[in-house]
C-alpha positions in Angstrom: 57.2 -29.7 -2.2 55.4 -29.2 1.0 55.7 -25.5 0.7 54.2 -25.5 -2.9 51.3 -27.7 -1.7 50.6 -25.3 1.1 50.7 -22.3 -1.2 48.2 -24.0 -3.5 45.8 -24.6 -0.6 46.1 -21.0 0.5 45.5 -19.8 -3.0 42.4 -21.9 -3.4 41.0 -20.7 0.0 41.5 -17.1 -1.0 39.8 -17.7 -4.4 36.8 -19.4 -2.8 36.5 -16.5 -0.3 36.5 -13.9 -3.0 34.0 -15.8 -5.1 31.6 -16.3 -2.1 31.8 -12.7 -0.8 29.7 -11.0 -3.5 26.9 -13.5 -3.0 26.7 -12.7 0.7 26.6 -9.0 -0.1 23.7 -9.3 -2.5 20.7 -7.3 -1.5 17.3 -8.8 -0.7 14.8 -9.3 -3.5 12.3 -6.5 -4.0 8.8 -7.8 -3.1 6.0 -7.2 -5.6 3.8 -5.5 -3.0 3.9 -4.2 0.5 6.7 -2.2 2.1 10.2 -2.8 0.7 12.5 -4.3 3.4 15.6 -2.4 4.5 17.9 -5.1 3.0 16.5 -4.6 -0.5 17.3 -0.8 -0.3 20.7 -1.3 1.2 22.5 -2.3 -2.0 26.1 -1.8 -0.7 25.4 -3.5 2.6 26.7 -0.6 4.8 23.5 -0.7 7.0 22.5 2.7 5.6 20.3 3.8 2.6 21.5 6.5 0.4 19.2 8.7 -1.7 20.5 7.0 -4.9 19.7 3.5 -3.5 16.3 4.6 -2.3 15.3 6.1 -5.7 16.8 3.2 -7.7 15.0 0.5 -5.8 11.7 2.3 -5.9 12.1 3.0 -9.6 12.9 -0.7 -10.3 9.7 -1.9 -8.6 7.5 0.7 -10.3 9.2 -0.3 -13.6 8.5 -4.0 -13.1 4.9 -3.4 -12.2 4.4 -1.1 -15.2 5.8 -3.7 -17.6 3.4 -6.3 -16.1 0.5 -3.9 -16.7 0.1 -3.3 -12.9 1.0 0.3 -12.2 1.3 1.2 -8.5 -1.7 3.1 -7.3 -0.8 6.2 -5.3 2.9 6.1 -6.4 2.7 9.8 -7.2 1.7 10.5 -3.6 4.5 8.5 -2.0 6.8 10.2 0.5 10.1 11.5 -0.9 13.5 10.6 0.4 13.8 13.9 2.3 10.6 13.1 4.1 12.0 9.8 5.2 15.3 11.4 6.2 14.1 13.1 9.3 17.5 14.1 10.6 18.5 15.5 7.1 21.9 13.7 7.1 21.5 12.3 3.5 21.0 8.7 4.5 18.3 6.5 6.1 18.7 4.2 9.1 16.4 1.2 9.7 14.3 3.2 12.2 13.9 6.1 9.7 12.8 3.7 7.0 10.3 2.0 9.3 8.9 5.3 10.6 8.6 6.7 7.0 6.8 3.6 5.7 4.4 3.8 8.6 3.7 7.5 7.8 3.2 6.7 4.2 0.6 4.0 4.9 -1.2 6.5 7.2 -1.1 9.1 4.4 -2.6 6.7 1.9 -5.3 5.7 4.4 -6.3 9.3 5.1 -6.4 10.0 1.3 -8.6 6.9 0.9 -11.0 8.1 3.6 -11.2 11.5 2.1 -12.0 10.3 -1.3 -14.3 7.4 -0.1 -13.9 4.0 -1.7 -16.9 3.0 -3.6 -20.7 2.7 -3.1 -23.5 4.5 -4.8 -22.4 6.3 -7.9 -18.8 5.3 -7.3 -19.5 1.6 -7.8 -21.9 1.9 -10.7 -24.8 3.3 -8.8 -28.4 2.8 -9.8 -30.1 -0.6 -9.5 -27.1 -2.3 -7.9 -26.8 -0.3 -4.7 -25.6 -2.2 -1.6 -28.0 -3.1 1.2 -27.5 -2.5 4.9 -26.8 -6.2 5.4 -24.0 -6.0 2.9 -22.1 -3.6 5.2 -23.4 -5.1 8.5 -20.9 -7.9 8.2 -21.4 -9.4 11.7 -25.2 -9.0 11.6 -25.4 -7.0 14.9 -27.7 -4.4 13.5 -25.1 -1.6 13.2 -22.1 -0.8 11.0 -18.8 0.3 12.6 -16.1 2.1 10.6 -14.0 -1.0 10.0 -17.0 -3.0 8.7 -17.9 -0.1 6.5 -14.5 0.2 4.8 -13.9 -3.6 4.7 -17.3 -4.2 3.0 -16.7 -1.3 0.6 -13.3 -2.6 -0.4 -14.7 -6.1 -1.0 -17.5 -4.7 -3.1 -15.1 -2.6 -5.2 -12.8 -5.6 -5.8 -15.7 -7.8 -6.8 -17.0 -5.3 -9.3 -13.5 -4.7 -10.8 -13.2 -8.4 -11.4 -16.5 -8.3 -13.3 -15.2 -5.6 -15.5 -17.1 -2.6 -14.1 -15.5 0.8 -14.7 -15.2 2.3 -11.2 -16.0 5.9 -12.0 -16.5 8.7 -9.4 -14.9 6.9 -6.5 -13.7 10.3 -5.3 -17.2 11.5 -4.7 -18.3 8.5 -2.6 -19.3 9.4 0.9 -17.1 8.7 3.9 -18.2 6.8 7.0 -18.6 10.1 8.8 -20.9 11.4 6.1 -23.4 8.6 6.8 -22.9 8.5 10.6 -25.0 11.7 11.0 -25.3 11.6 14.7 -21.5 11.0 15.1 -21.8 8.1 17.6 -19.3 6.0 15.7 -21.9 3.6 14.3 -24.3 3.6 11.3 -27.7 2.4 12.1 -30.3 1.1 9.6 -32.2 4.4 9.6 -29.0 6.4 8.9 -28.1 4.0 6.1 -31.6 4.2 4.6 -31.6 8.0 4.9 -28.3 8.2 3.0 -29.6 5.8 0.2 -32.8 7.9 -0.1 -30.8 11.1 -0.4 -28.5 9.5 -2.9 -31.4 8.4 -5.1 -32.9 11.9 -5.0 -29.6 13.4 -6.2 -29.4 10.8 -8.9 -32.7 11.9 -10.4 -31.8 15.6 -10.3 
């Protein structure tokens, strides 16, 4: 009788262990935005990411956002698995994923700077051009690069919410285009000169 009871306890313990194990092995949820964590990619829990896992998880997030009507901007320009896999062994470590995600953010940042991100024609142009004070966010009489892009992004977001069609963003000037003396700051005179030039081009 004692042996049977012991066998039952052992059997229940094994059953519980088996039922709990898969839950612990479940991968982390895929976030809606931002970099995808290593645990979300590592579906089999072996502390490595295969190309299949990498592509599957990326595809799932893109699919979810597409269904919600929020396609991922710049998805077509994302780094491929092979670009993440720097040692070319067919799998990604935590360090490779982190380094690849950092490189991808930098790539998107450079593309954004190259295209420009709003202002003048790109944000609707014409009568609603931004003023120097709109970009001089700390009111110190000059615009540094961070202020320039922060103000530009804020302006674009506000206009998108109002229903404006953001055309020609790719032709918007970069910070360097307006900083004509190359001192890392845009003064009121440089800003005014750019606005004047922009207006002339608009009339031609």
